[in-house]
PLY file of the C-alpha trace (Angstrom):
ply
format ascii 1.0
element vertex 365
property float x
property float y
property float z
element edge 364
property int vertex1
property int vertex2
end_header
16.46 -4.58 -4.99
18.69 -5.14 -8.01
18.18 -6.90 -11.30
18.18 -10.66 -10.90
21.00 -12.70 -12.43
18.47 -14.70 -14.41
15.18 -13.62 -16.01
12.13 -13.61 -13.73
9.58 -16.34 -14.23
6.99 -15.45 -16.90
4.05 -13.73 -15.22
1.54 -16.08 -16.84
-0.84 -15.72 -13.91
-1.57 -12.11 -14.80
-4.65 -11.11 -16.74
-3.39 -8.52 -19.24
-5.16 -5.74 -21.14
-3.54 -4.88 -24.48
-4.67 -1.54 -25.89
-4.37 -1.23 -29.65
-4.41 -5.02 -29.78
-5.42 -5.13 -33.44
-2.37 -3.23 -34.63
0.84 -4.69 -36.06
2.68 -4.77 -32.73
-0.40 -5.26 -30.56
-1.44 -8.36 -32.51
1.96 -9.99 -32.02
1.91 -9.17 -28.31
-1.50 -10.87 -28.02
-0.17 -13.92 -29.89
2.81 -14.25 -27.59
0.80 -13.68 -24.41
-1.87 -16.23 -25.28
0.74 -18.72 -26.48
2.37 -18.76 -23.05
-0.90 -18.95 -21.14
-1.82 -15.41 -20.08
-5.47 -14.41 -20.07
-5.74 -11.46 -22.45
-8.24 -8.65 -22.93
-7.88 -6.65 -26.14
-9.10 -3.06 -26.45
-9.34 -1.55 -29.92
-11.54 0.49 -32.22
-12.15 -2.37 -34.69
-13.14 -6.04 -34.68
-9.88 -7.59 -36.02
-11.05 -10.98 -37.33
-7.42 -12.06 -37.86
-7.25 -12.52 -34.08
-10.55 -14.38 -33.75
-8.86 -17.76 -33.33
-6.86 -16.59 -30.32
-8.07 -17.02 -26.74
-8.54 -13.28 -26.23
-11.50 -11.29 -24.95
-12.02 -8.59 -27.55
-13.54 -5.26 -26.52
-14.40 -2.47 -28.92
-13.57 0.92 -27.47
-11.45 4.06 -27.75
-8.62 5.03 -25.39
-9.84 8.63 -25.71
-12.91 7.53 -23.73
-11.91 7.14 -20.07
-15.07 5.21 -19.24
-14.35 2.71 -22.01
-10.76 2.24 -20.82
-11.90 1.84 -17.22
-14.49 -0.77 -18.22
-11.99 -2.78 -20.29
-9.44 -2.70 -17.47
-11.88 -3.50 -14.69
-10.69 -7.07 -14.12
-7.04 -7.08 -15.24
-3.76 -7.14 -13.34
-1.59 -5.41 -15.92
-1.79 -3.25 -19.04
0.38 -3.17 -22.14
-0.47 0.08 -23.89
0.31 0.16 -27.63
-2.61 2.21 -28.98
-1.41 5.39 -30.70
-1.56 7.36 -33.90
1.68 7.29 -35.89
2.78 9.42 -38.83
4.57 12.70 -39.34
1.75 14.95 -40.51
-1.61 16.06 -39.21
-3.17 18.48 -36.72
-1.73 18.82 -33.22
-5.13 18.26 -31.64
-5.46 14.80 -33.17
-2.05 13.60 -32.02
-2.49 15.12 -28.58
-5.94 13.59 -28.10
-4.84 10.04 -28.94
-1.18 9.84 -27.97
-1.10 12.07 -24.91
-4.61 12.27 -23.49
-5.37 8.67 -24.45
-2.30 7.54 -22.49
-3.36 9.71 -19.56
-6.70 7.86 -19.58
-4.86 4.54 -19.41
-2.81 5.79 -16.46
-5.92 7.04 -14.64
-7.69 3.72 -15.10
-4.65 1.86 -13.74
-4.47 4.12 -10.71
-8.19 3.99 -9.96
-8.44 0.22 -10.34
-5.29 -0.68 -8.44
-3.60 -2.28 -11.46
-0.04 -3.40 -10.66
1.83 -3.05 -13.96
1.74 -0.67 -16.95
4.05 -1.23 -19.92
3.87 1.67 -22.38
5.00 1.49 -26.01
6.86 4.72 -26.69
9.27 5.60 -29.52
12.97 6.47 -29.94
11.79 9.57 -31.80
11.00 11.17 -28.43
14.73 11.91 -28.15
15.38 12.87 -31.80
16.18 16.49 -32.68
17.45 15.97 -36.22
21.09 15.30 -35.35
23.01 12.02 -35.37
22.25 9.54 -32.59
25.20 7.17 -32.75
25.04 4.46 -30.11
23.25 6.63 -27.55
21.65 5.15 -24.43
18.75 6.25 -22.24
20.76 9.07 -20.68
20.05 11.12 -23.82
17.58 13.90 -23.00
14.40 15.04 -24.66
15.11 17.59 -27.42
14.59 21.35 -27.27
12.81 21.30 -30.63
10.22 18.99 -32.12
10.13 18.13 -35.81
6.63 16.62 -35.83
3.62 16.30 -33.54
3.96 12.54 -33.27
7.29 12.62 -31.44
6.21 15.54 -29.22
2.94 13.94 -28.10
4.61 10.57 -27.59
7.24 12.25 -25.40
4.53 13.84 -23.26
2.84 10.45 -22.95
6.09 8.73 -22.02
6.84 11.30 -19.33
3.36 10.89 -17.86
3.79 7.10 -17.69
7.19 7.30 -15.99
5.98 9.93 -13.53
3.10 7.62 -12.57
5.51 4.95 -11.33
4.88 4.20 -7.64
6.81 1.24 -6.15
4.44 -1.11 -4.42
1.42 0.35 -6.19
1.69 0.94 -9.94
4.93 -0.14 -11.63
5.46 1.51 -15.02
8.01 1.48 -17.80
8.24 2.83 -21.36
9.76 0.91 -24.26
11.16 2.57 -27.37
11.15 -0.02 -30.19
12.79 1.36 -33.33
11.47 0.88 -36.89
9.32 -2.19 -36.28
9.14 -4.52 -39.29
8.05 -7.99 -40.33
5.97 -9.92 -42.84
2.64 -8.27 -41.99
4.08 -4.75 -41.63
1.35 -2.30 -42.76
3.45 0.86 -42.44
7.21 0.91 -43.06
7.68 -1.49 -45.98
4.52 -0.59 -47.93
5.52 3.06 -47.68
9.06 2.44 -48.91
7.90 0.20 -51.75
5.24 2.65 -52.89
7.66 5.57 -52.92
10.24 3.53 -54.85
7.69 2.40 -57.45
6.51 5.98 -57.92
10.06 7.22 -58.33
9.71 9.37 -55.21
12.41 7.69 -53.11
15.83 9.33 -53.12
18.93 8.76 -51.05
19.16 11.69 -48.67
22.60 12.86 -47.61
25.73 10.78 -48.02
23.90 7.45 -47.86
26.25 6.04 -45.21
24.13 6.61 -42.10
23.68 3.75 -39.63
20.29 2.85 -38.15
18.68 0.34 -35.83
15.50 -1.62 -36.52
13.54 -4.26 -34.64
11.57 -7.24 -35.90
7.99 -7.25 -34.63
8.51 -10.58 -32.84
11.42 -9.08 -30.91
9.52 -5.89 -30.15
6.62 -7.93 -28.76
8.95 -10.15 -26.74
10.46 -7.03 -25.18
7.01 -5.96 -23.96
6.49 -9.37 -22.36
9.95 -9.15 -20.78
9.06 -5.75 -19.33
5.76 -7.12 -18.02
7.60 -9.96 -16.28
10.29 -7.67 -14.85
7.78 -5.21 -13.39
5.58 -7.99 -12.03
8.62 -9.49 -10.29
9.60 -6.13 -8.81
6.06 -5.58 -7.56
6.04 -9.04 -5.98
9.31 -8.35 -4.11
8.00 -5.07 -2.70
4.67 -6.68 -1.83
6.54 -9.39 0.07
8.63 -6.78 1.88
5.50 -4.87 2.85
4.07 -7.95 4.48
7.14 -7.95 6.73
7.09 -4.21 7.37
4.31 -1.83 8.31
6.30 1.17 7.02
5.03 1.57 3.44
6.93 4.81 2.86
10.25 3.32 4.02
9.84 0.28 1.79
8.91 2.45 -1.21
11.85 4.79 -0.58
14.25 1.83 -0.47
12.86 0.53 -3.78
13.34 3.92 -5.44
17.04 3.93 -4.48
17.69 0.55 -6.13
18.25 -0.04 -9.84
14.99 -1.43 -11.18
13.11 -1.51 -14.47
10.21 0.48 -13.03
10.08 4.18 -13.77
12.54 3.93 -16.67
12.51 4.06 -20.46
14.36 1.52 -22.63
15.50 1.50 -26.25
14.54 -1.75 -27.99
16.30 -2.90 -31.18
17.60 -5.90 -33.11
20.99 -5.12 -31.57
22.27 -5.31 -35.16
22.80 -1.78 -36.54
22.75 -1.63 -40.34
23.66 0.84 -43.06
20.30 2.48 -43.73
20.34 2.56 -47.51
21.92 -0.86 -47.91
19.15 -2.29 -45.74
16.45 -0.41 -47.68
17.94 -1.67 -50.96
17.89 -5.26 -49.66
14.22 -4.97 -48.66
13.29 -3.45 -52.03
15.15 -6.25 -53.83
13.03 -8.80 -51.97
9.96 -6.90 -53.16
11.21 -6.85 -56.74
11.70 -3.09 -56.77
14.90 -1.23 -57.63
16.32 1.46 -55.37
16.45 4.79 -57.23
20.02 6.03 -57.57
19.29 9.74 -57.24
20.75 11.59 -54.27
19.62 14.77 -52.55
21.93 16.68 -50.18
20.52 16.85 -46.67
20.50 20.70 -46.51
18.43 20.79 -49.69
16.02 18.10 -48.48
15.72 19.84 -45.09
14.96 23.21 -46.67
12.47 21.69 -49.11
10.77 19.85 -46.26
10.50 23.01 -44.18
9.05 24.97 -47.10
6.53 22.21 -47.85
5.46 22.04 -44.21
4.72 25.76 -44.22
2.89 25.62 -47.54
0.78 22.62 -46.58
-0.04 24.14 -43.18
-1.07 27.49 -44.67
-3.09 25.69 -47.32
-4.82 23.51 -44.75
-3.78 20.38 -46.62
-4.29 17.11 -44.74
-2.23 15.03 -47.15
1.32 14.43 -45.96
3.96 16.49 -47.81
6.38 14.49 -49.96
9.21 15.71 -47.72
9.44 17.08 -44.18
12.34 18.04 -41.93
11.74 14.96 -39.75
11.75 12.61 -42.75
14.86 14.22 -44.24
16.78 13.85 -41.00
15.61 10.27 -40.40
16.80 9.25 -43.87
20.19 10.95 -43.59
21.29 10.76 -39.95
22.47 7.99 -37.67
19.89 6.63 -35.25
21.14 3.53 -33.51
21.12 2.78 -29.80
22.83 1.07 -26.88
20.37 -1.45 -25.41
22.56 -2.57 -22.51
19.95 -1.40 -19.99
17.18 -3.45 -21.61
19.40 -6.53 -21.58
20.37 -6.05 -17.95
17.09 -4.95 -16.34
14.49 -6.51 -18.65
16.58 -9.53 -19.64
15.64 -8.67 -23.22
17.36 -10.65 -25.97
16.30 -10.57 -29.64
14.66 -13.88 -30.53
14.95 -13.56 -34.29
18.05 -12.28 -36.08
18.14 -9.85 -38.98
19.08 -12.67 -41.37
16.22 -14.85 -40.11
13.76 -11.98 -40.39
14.79 -11.16 -43.95
14.60 -14.85 -44.92
11.08 -14.98 -43.48
10.24 -11.88 -45.50
11.66 -13.35 -48.70
9.65 -16.54 -48.29
6.43 -14.64 -47.66
6.87 -12.24 -50.58
7.78 -15.02 -53.03
0 1
1 2
2 3
3 4
4 5
5 6
6 7
7 8
8 9
9 10
10 11
11 12
12 13
13 14
14 15
15 16
16 17
17 18
18 19
19 20
20 21
21 22
22 23
23 24
24 25
25 26
26 27
27 28
28 29
29 30
30 31
31 32
32 33
33 34
34 35
35 36
36 37
37 38
38 39
39 40
40 41
41 42
42 43
43 44
44 45
45 46
46 47
47 48
48 49
49 50
50 51
51 52
52 53
53 54
54 55
55 56
56 57
57 58
58 59
59 60
60 61
61 62
62 63
63 64
64 65
65 66
66 67
67 68
68 69
69 70
70 71
71 72
72 73
73 74
74 75
75 76
76 77
77 78
78 79
79 80
80 81
81 82
82 83
83 84
84 85
85 86
86 87
87 88
88 89
89 90
90 91
91 92
92 93
93 94
94 95
95 96
96 97
97 98
98 99
99 100
100 101
101 102
102 103
103 104
104 105
105 106
106 107
107 108
108 109
109 110
110 111
111 112
112 113
113 114
114 115
115 116
116 117
117 118
118 119
119 120
120 121
121 122
122 123
123 124
124 125
125 126
126 127
127 128
128 129
129 130
130 131
131 132
132 133
133 134
134 135
135 136
136 137
137 138
138 139
139 140
140 141
141 142
142 143
143 144
144 145
145 146
146 147
147 148
148 149
149 150
150 151
151 152
152 153
153 154
154 155
155 156
156 157
157 158
158 159
159 160
160 161
161 162
162 163
163 164
164 165
165 166
166 167
167 168
168 169
169 170
170 171
171 172
172 173
173 174
174 175
175 176
176 177
177 178
178 179
179 180
180 181
181 182
182 183
183 184
184 185
185 186
186 187
187 188
188 189
189 190
190 191
191 192
192 193
193 194
194 195
195 196
196 197
197 198
198 199
199 200
200 201
201 202
202 203
203 204
204 205
205 206
206 207
207 208
208 209
209 210
210 211
211 212
212 213
213 214
214 215
215 216
216 217
217 218
218 219
219 220
220 221
221 222
222 223
223 224
224 225
225 226
226 227
227 228
228 229
229 230
230 231
231 232
232 233
233 234
234 235
235 236
236 237
237 238
238 239
239 240
240 241
241 242
242 243
243 244
244 245
245 246
246 247
247 248
248 249
249 250
250 251
251 252
252 253
253 254
254 255
255 256
256 257
257 258
258 259
259 260
260 261
261 262
262 263
263 264
264 265
265 266
266 267
267 268
268 269
269 270
270 271
271 272
272 273
273 274
274 275
275 276
276 277
277 278
278 279
279 280
280 281
281 282
282 283
283 284
284 285
285 286
286 287
287 288
288 289
289 290
290 291
291 292
292 293
293 294
294 295
295 296
296 297
297 298
298 299
299 300
300 301
301 302
302 303
303 304
304 305
305 306
306 307
307 308
308 309
309 310
310 311
311 312
312 313
313 314
314 315
315 316
316 317
317 318
318 319
319 320
320 321
321 322
322 323
323 324
324 325
325 326
326 327
327 328
328 329
329 330
330 331
331 332
332 333
333 334
334 335
335 336
336 337
337 338
338 339
339 340
340 341
341 342
342 343
343 344
344 345
345 346
346 347
347 348
348 349
349 350
350 351
351 352
352 353
353 354
354 355
355 356
356 357
357 358
358 359
359 360
360 361
361 362
362 363
363 364
């Protein structure tokens, strides 16, 4: 089985559970699923009144509770798992409990309930070791060192999801959307704007590094594309099984073919930008000036390492003003080749960078 020449038909007949449905990305996924006719179940820790108008069954629960996950997934065909804790500071136990063990609960529920498709929202940071990533694809390996607990626990979760892939039973994939942004962004832009207003934002390194980003509408569309691709692959194998009594032979043949199942994919705008030029443009739209100060990367790296040690020894929960991960992210290239996502998921960005920034300008005015 190879990738089809044209995108598979939207799997609108599937009833889909979206974990973390009240989050920035999860909300947009729910909007797009309901808009095209899927029945949707949302699992989250809050009530999320901003989604009340959508045709979505809302369930309050925690992915760290296997029973709650199992109950929410009891009558669905597929799961899109976006629930996670982001950030670059905090205790290992917290990140492991939510990002790794929470994902393991989702996998267990899928396996126990016979769910066909699991699309997991991962992160490009699972491959980041602090060095430049210039146009890399999914052949890049996991790093030998971890700069924060978020990326480490997300990597463990991603590996668990991919290892759970079983052709003909549970089809899984992991998407790595990079720097998700948009009008309602509660993380990236507010953080940049706050730091700039406080005079705490400085250009790290030479200021010429290239990065990828992805608009939230494109990131959500990629998850729907993955859902459709996996559902189509499952349907092909299911059809083959009806013609053959040899389950193992059919599964072995599927494994040998190039499919979306069991793989990770980088997801971006497909429009790499100069990091600090892009940040300056966003700050201009917000009416904030980009500070002109520069800090050499070695100095920022050393300061971040020293602050990490001090904050850890002091038991401080507040995030340090600089860390090694943040220094490297602000100074190094991190842009990606998304050929695989285009070919196997039929992913194409729906909104361009220019369109997204225009939307942002209109909203902020």
